[in-house]
Gaussian input, Z-matrix of N, CA and C with variables (Angstrom, degrees):
# hf/3-21g

backbone

0 1
 N
 C     1     B1
 C     2     B2     1     A1
 N     3     B3     2     A2     1     D1
 C     4     B4     3     A3     2     D2
 C     5     B5     4     A4     3     D3
 N     6     B6     5     A5     4     D4
 C     7     B7     6     A6     5     D5
 C     8     B8     7     A7     6     D6
 N     9     B9     8     A8     7     D7
 C    10    B10     9     A9     8     D8
 C    11    B11    10    A10     9     D9
 N    12    B12    11    A11    10    D10
 C    13    B13    12    A12    11    D11
 C    14    B14    13    A13    12    D12
 N    15    B15    14    A14    13    D13
 C    16    B16    15    A15    14    D14
 C    17    B17    16    A16    15    D15
 N    18    B18    17    A17    16    D16
 C    19    B19    18    A18    17    D17
 C    20    B20    19    A19    18    D18
 N    21    B21    20    A20    19    D19
 C    22    B22    21    A21    20    D20
 C    23    B23    22    A22    21    D21
 N    24    B24    23    A23    22    D22
 C    25    B25    24    A24    23    D23
 C    26    B26    25    A25    24    D24
 N    27    B27    26    A26    25    D25
 C    28    B28    27    A27    26    D26
 C    29    B29    28    A28    27    D27
 N    30    B30    29    A29    28    D28
 C    31    B31    30    A30    29    D29
 C    32    B32    31    A31    30    D30
 N    33    B33    32    A32    31    D31
 C    34    B34    33    A33    32    D32
 C    35    B35    34    A34    33    D33
 N    36    B36    35    A35    34    D34
 C    37    B37    36    A36    35    D35
 C    38    B38    37    A37    36    D36
 N    39    B39    38    A38    37    D37
 C    40    B40    39    A39    38    D38
 C    41    B41    40    A40    39    D39
 N    42    B42    41    A41    40    D40
 C    43    B43    42    A42    41    D41
 C    44    B44    43    A43    42    D42
 N    45    B45    44    A44    43    D43
 C    46    B46    45    A45    44    D44
 C    47    B47    46    A46    45    D45
 N    48    B48    47    A47    46    D46
 C    49    B49    48    A48    47    D47
 C    50    B50    49    A49    48    D48
 N    51    B51    50    A50    49    D49
 C    52    B52    51    A51    50    D50
 C    53    B53    52    A52    51    D51
 N    54    B54    53    A53    52    D52
 C    55    B55    54    A54    53    D53
 C    56    B56    55    A55    54    D54
 N    57    B57    56    A56    55    D55
 C    58    B58    57    A57    56    D56
 C    59    B59    58    A58    57    D57
 N    60    B60    59    A59    58    D58
 C    61    B61    60    A60    59    D59
 C    62    B62    61    A61    60    D60
 N    63    B63    62    A62    61    D61
 C    64    B64    63    A63    62    D62
 C    65    B65    64    A64    63    D63
 N    66    B66    65    A65    64    D64
 C    67    B67    66    A66    65    D65
 C    68    B68    67    A67    66    D66
 N    69    B69    68    A68    67    D67
 C    70    B70    69    A69    68    D68
 C    71    B71    70    A70    69    D69
 N    72    B72    71    A71    70    D70
 C    73    B73    72    A72    71    D71
 C    74    B74    73    A73    72    D72
 N    75    B75    74    A74    73    D73
 C    76    B76    75    A75    74    D74
 C    77    B77    76    A76    75    D75
 N    78    B78    77    A77    76    D76
 C    79    B79    78    A78    77    D77
 C    80    B80    79    A79    78    D78
 N    81    B81    80    A80    79    D79
 C    82    B82    81    A81    80    D80
 C    83    B83    82    A82    81    D81
 N    84    B84    83    A83    82    D82
 C    85    B85    84    A84    83    D83
 C    86    B86    85    A85    84    D84
 N    87    B87    86    A86    85    D85
 C    88    B88    87    A87    86    D86
 C    89    B89    88    A88    87    D87
 N    90    B90    89    A89    88    D88
 C    91    B91    90    A90    89    D89
 C    92    B92    91    A91    90    D90
 N    93    B93    92    A92    91    D91
 C    94    B94    93    A93    92    D92
 C    95    B95    94    A94    93    D93
 N    96    B96    95    A95    94    D94
 C    97    B97    96    A96    95    D95
 C    98    B98    97    A97    96    D96
 N    99    B99    98    A98    97    D97
 C   100   B100    99    A99    98    D98
 C   101   B101   100   A100    99    D99
 N   102   B102   101   A101   100   D100
 C   103   B103   102   A102   101   D101
 C   104   B104   103   A103   102   D102
 N   105   B105   104   A104   103   D103
 C   106   B106   105   A105   104   D104
 C   107   B107   106   A106   105   D105
 N   108   B108   107   A107   106   D106
 C   109   B109   108   A108   107   D107
 C   110   B110   109   A109   108   D108
 N   111   B111   110   A110   109   D109
 C   112   B112   111   A111   110   D110
 C   113   B113   112   A112   111   D111
 N   114   B114   113   A113   112   D112
 C   115   B115   114   A114   113   D113
 C   116   B116   115   A115   114   D114
 N   117   B117   116   A116   115   D115
 C   118   B118   117   A117   116   D116
 C   119   B119   118   A118   117   D117
 N   120   B120   119   A119   118   D118
 C   121   B121   120   A120   119   D119
 C   122   B122   121   A121   120   D120
 N   123   B123   122   A122   121   D121
 C   124   B124   123   A123   122   D122
 C   125   B125   124   A124   123   D123
 N   126   B126   125   A125   124   D124
 C   127   B127   126   A126   125   D125
 C   128   B128   127   A127   126   D126
 N   129   B129   128   A128   127   D127
 C   130   B130   129   A129   128   D128
 C   131   B131   130   A130   129   D129
 N   132   B132   131   A131   130   D130
 C   133   B133   132   A132   131   D131
 C   134   B134   133   A133   132   D132
 N   135   B135   134   A134   133   D133
 C   136   B136   135   A135   134   D134
 C   137   B137   136   A136   135   D135
 N   138   B138   137   A137   136   D136
 C   139   B139   138   A138   137   D137
 C   140   B140   139   A139   138   D138
 N   141   B141   140   A140   139   D139
 C   142   B142   141   A141   140   D140
 C   143   B143   142   A142   141   D141
 N   144   B144   143   A143   142   D142
 C   145   B145   144   A144   143   D143
 C   146   B146   145   A145   144   D144
 N   147   B147   146   A146   145   D145
 C   148   B148   147   A147   146   D146
 C   149   B149   148   A148   147   D147
 N   150   B150   149   A149   148   D148
 C   151   B151   150   A150   149   D149
 C   152   B152   151   A151   150   D150

   B1=1.4494
   B2=1.5175
   B3=1.2930
   B4=1.4495
   B5=1.5211
   B6=1.3059
   B7=1.4602
   B8=1.5227
   B9=1.3185
   B10=1.4580
   B11=1.5214
   B12=1.3239
   B13=1.4678
   B14=1.5153
   B15=1.3052
   B16=1.4589
   B17=1.5188
   B18=1.3243
   B19=1.4654
   B20=1.5245
   B21=1.2976
   B22=1.4678
   B23=1.5209
   B24=1.3080
   B25=1.4536
   B26=1.5296
   B27=1.3313
   B28=1.4641
   B29=1.5267
   B30=1.3107
   B31=1.4630
   B32=1.5280
   B33=1.3036
   B34=1.4640
   B35=1.5267
   B36=1.3195
   B37=1.4622
   B38=1.5274
   B39=1.3160
   B40=1.4629
   B41=1.5246
   B42=1.3114
   B43=1.4685
   B44=1.5273
   B45=1.3164
   B46=1.4676
   B47=1.5245
   B48=1.3218
   B49=1.4602
   B50=1.5245
   B51=1.3079
   B52=1.4680
   B53=1.5255
   B54=1.3128
   B55=1.4660
   B56=1.5309
   B57=1.3297
   B58=1.4639
   B59=1.5295
   B60=1.3240
   B61=1.4622
   B62=1.5283
   B63=1.3042
   B64=1.4671
   B65=1.5241
   B66=1.3263
   B67=1.4654
   B68=1.5299
   B69=1.3221
   B70=1.4659
   B71=1.5245
   B72=1.3083
   B73=1.4638
   B74=1.5224
   B75=1.3164
   B76=1.4661
   B77=1.5310
   B78=1.3119
   B79=1.4678
   B80=1.5259
   B81=1.3084
   B82=1.4643
   B83=1.5239
   B84=1.2883
   B85=1.4548
   B86=1.5315
   B87=1.3213
   B88=1.4688
   B89=1.5273
   B90=1.3230
   B91=1.4697
   B92=1.5216
   B93=1.3131
   B94=1.4625
   B95=1.5359
   B96=1.3245
   B97=1.4726
   B98=1.5271
   B99=1.3183
   B100=1.4641
   B101=1.5258
   B102=1.3141
   B103=1.4623
   B104=1.5236
   B105=1.3060
   B106=1.4585
   B107=1.5339
   B108=1.3077
   B109=1.4702
   B110=1.5200
   B111=1.3216
   B112=1.4642
   B113=1.5327
   B114=1.3104
   B115=1.4639
   B116=1.5258
   B117=1.3233
   B118=1.4692
   B119=1.5315
   B120=1.3185
   B121=1.4685
   B122=1.5253
   B123=1.3217
   B124=1.4690
   B125=1.5251
   B126=1.3162
   B127=1.4657
   B128=1.5291
   B129=1.3158
   B130=1.4499
   B131=1.5208
   B132=1.3107
   B133=1.4596
   B134=1.5267
   B135=1.3256
   B136=1.4776
   B137=1.5208
   B138=1.3392
   B139=1.4578
   B140=1.5331
   B141=1.3141
   B142=1.4643
   B143=1.5336
   B144=1.3326
   B145=1.4607
   B146=1.5227
   B147=1.3272
   B148=1.4614
   B149=1.5219
   B150=1.3089
   B151=1.4714
   B152=1.4970
   A1=109.86
   A2=115.99
   A3=120.18
   A4=112.41
   A5=117.08
   A6=120.94
   A7=109.32
   A8=115.48
   A9=118.51
   A10=112.52
   A11=117.80
   A12=121.02
   A13=109.66
   A14=114.95
   A15=121.40
   A16=107.88
   A17=116.03
   A18=120.46
   A19=111.64
   A20=114.88
   A21=121.06
   A22=110.35
   A23=116.60
   A24=120.57
   A25=111.05
   A26=116.97
   A27=120.97
   A28=110.21
   A29=115.41
   A30=120.74
   A31=110.48
   A32=115.79
   A33=121.23
   A34=110.54
   A35=117.07
   A36=121.03
   A37=111.08
   A38=116.89
   A39=120.57
   A40=111.26
   A41=116.41
   A42=119.83
   A43=111.19
   A44=116.92
   A45=120.44
   A46=109.34
   A47=116.54
   A48=120.88
   A49=111.08
   A50=116.88
   A51=120.59
   A52=111.81
   A53=116.45
   A54=119.21
   A55=111.13
   A56=116.61
   A57=119.76
   A58=110.61
   A59=116.05
   A60=119.84
   A61=111.07
   A62=116.26
   A63=120.39
   A64=110.75
   A65=116.76
   A66=120.67
   A67=111.75
   A68=116.83
   A69=120.60
   A70=112.19
   A71=117.75
   A72=121.01
   A73=112.86
   A74=117.10
   A75=121.21
   A76=109.89
   A77=116.31
   A78=121.40
   A79=112.73
   A80=117.63
   A81=121.81
   A82=113.13
   A83=116.85
   A84=121.84
   A85=110.08
   A86=116.02
   A87=119.68
   A88=109.90
   A89=115.83
   A90=120.39
   A91=111.20
   A92=115.94
   A93=120.77
   A94=110.31
   A95=116.54
   A96=120.47
   A97=110.93
   A98=115.33
   A99=119.87
   A100=110.74
   A101=116.70
   A102=120.96
   A103=111.12
   A104=116.29
   A105=120.89
   A106=111.15
   A107=116.02
   A108=120.26
   A109=110.39
   A110=116.95
   A111=120.18
   A112=111.40
   A113=116.56
   A114=120.22
   A115=110.96
   A116=116.10
   A117=120.09
   A118=110.80
   A119=116.30
   A120=120.75
   A121=110.25
   A122=116.31
   A123=120.36
   A124=110.99
   A125=116.16
   A126=120.77
   A127=110.54
   A128=116.43
   A129=120.84
   A130=111.36
   A131=117.94
   A132=120.99
   A133=110.94
   A134=116.72
   A135=119.33
   A136=110.45
   A137=116.19
   A138=120.45
   A139=111.25
   A140=115.56
   A141=120.45
   A142=112.06
   A143=115.35
   A144=122.70
   A145=111.55
   A146=115.36
   A147=121.46
   A148=112.59
   A149=117.50
   A150=119.98
   A151=112.85
   D1=138.98
   D2=-179.47
   D3=-101.84
   D4=10.49
   D5=-179.97
   D6=-78.75
   D7=146.26
   D8=-179.53
   D9=-84.49
   D10=-29.20
   D11=179.53
   D12=-109.68
   D13=126.63
   D14=179.00
   D15=-88.46
   D16=119.98
   D17=-173.87
   D18=-108.65
   D19=170.77
   D20=175.34
   D21=-61.51
   D22=-35.81
   D23=178.40
   D24=-65.19
   D25=-38.95
   D26=176.01
   D27=-59.72
   D28=-45.61
   D29=179.05
   D30=-61.69
   D31=-44.71
   D32=179.90
   D33=-59.24
   D34=-46.02
   D35=179.16
   D36=-61.28
   D37=-40.73
   D38=178.41
   D39=-63.07
   D40=-41.32
   D41=-179.76
   D42=-67.93
   D43=-36.46
   D44=176.43
   D45=-64.83
   D46=-44.33
   D47=178.98
   D48=-60.55
   D49=-45.48
   D50=178.42
   D51=-61.37
   D52=-41.10
   D53=-179.52
   D54=-66.92
   D55=-37.70
   D56=177.33
   D57=-65.35
   D58=-42.60
   D59=178.53
   D60=-63.68
   D61=-38.24
   D62=178.09
   D63=-65.33
   D64=-40.10
   D65=179.17
   D66=-61.27
   D67=-30.54
   D68=179.71
   D69=-64.92
   D70=-21.24
   D71=-178.67
   D72=-81.22
   D73=-6.20
   D74=179.67
   D75=-67.19
   D76=120.91
   D77=-178.38
   D78=-67.54
   D79=-24.08
   D80=-177.27
   D81=-92.20
   D82=11.18
   D83=-177.34
   D84=-75.19
   D85=130.74
   D86=178.22
   D87=-74.56
   D88=160.39
   D89=178.48
   D90=-60.65
   D91=-38.89
   D92=179.82
   D93=-62.42
   D94=-45.70
   D95=178.31
   D96=-64.60
   D97=-40.95
   D98=-179.92
   D99=-60.84
   D100=-45.18
   D101=178.45
   D102=-61.78
   D103=-41.79
   D104=179.35
   D105=-62.81
   D106=-44.32
   D107=179.38
   D108=-64.06
   D109=-42.27
   D110=178.99
   D111=-61.77
   D112=-39.62
   D113=176.57
   D114=-64.29
   D115=-41.33
   D116=177.77
   D117=-62.99
   D118=-40.21
   D119=178.84
   D120=-63.62
   D121=-46.17
   D122=179.80
   D123=-60.12
   D124=-44.40
   D125=-179.81
   D126=-62.07
   D127=-46.48
   D128=-178.96
   D129=-65.07
   D130=-39.38
   D131=178.44
   D132=-64.33
   D133=-37.58
   D134=175.75
   D135=-63.50
   D136=-44.03
   D137=179.92
   D138=-63.66
   D139=-32.15
   D140=-179.91
   D141=-87.35
   D142=0.62
   D143=-178.39
   D144=60.61
   D145=43.08
   D146=179.65
   D147=-103.93
   D148=-5.12
   D149=-175.05
   D150=-78.53

């Protein structure tokens, strides 16, 4: 992140990203769910300027 002030929203976004990444490790995850989670991760990373 290139922001100078770390906010509660920044923390929240990081926790959402971590939870999505953790969900990807579920062995019982369907391909459809996996694709959806990956799209959510990509979107969040763009919003966080991580792409």
